[in-house]
N, C-alpha and C positions, 0 to 999 in steps of 0.2 A: 469693853463692848461699846461701840459707837452707835448712837442713834441719830446722828445729825441728818442723815438722808430722809428719815421718816418724818422729821419735823419741818422740812422745807415745803413751801407752798408749790403747787404745780404751776409750771411755766405755761404760757400760752402755746397751744399746739401740742401739748403733751397728753398723757393719758388722762389727766384730770379734766382737760377740755373735752376729750372724747366722751367722758362719762356724762357731761352736760348734754351733748347731742343725743346720746343714747336715752337719757331721761326724757328729753323733749319728744323723741320719736315714740317711746313707750307711752307717754302721756297722751299723745295724739291718737295712736292706734286704739288705746283703751277707751278713750272718750268717743271716738267714731264708732267703735264696735258696740258700745253701750247704747248710743243713740239709734243706731241701725236696728238693733234687736228690740229696743223699746218701741220704735215706730212701727216696725214690720209685724212683730208678733204681739206686742202689748196693746197697740192702738189699731191694728189691722189696716195699716196704710199700704198704698201701692209701693211697688219696688222703686219706681222713679222718685217718689216723695221720700222714701226711706233713705235712699242713697244721697239725695240732695241735703237732707237734714244731717246725715252722718258727715258729709263733706264740710258743711258749715260749722258743725259742732267741733270737728277735728281741727279745723283752721283756728277757731277760737281757743281751743285747748292748747294748740301749739304756741300761739301768741302768749297765752298766760304762762305756760311752762318756760318759755324763753325769757319773759320778764322776771319770773321768779328766780331763774338761774343766774341772772345778772345782778341780784341784790347783794 
């Protein structure tokens, strides 16, 4: 029984790299949705304000997830 393939690190551009982008996208969407719901329904903000906060929070979350994936 050979287990050499399972112990190899993922090469750039392979499935392992795709998981990083998937993680970043999931982190971004979750953070933006959380901030939108908090602003819109928790704090009764307007739609424009809620969307602006969600966009800003999503961008920050994407940057943080990208930085963490490169550690």
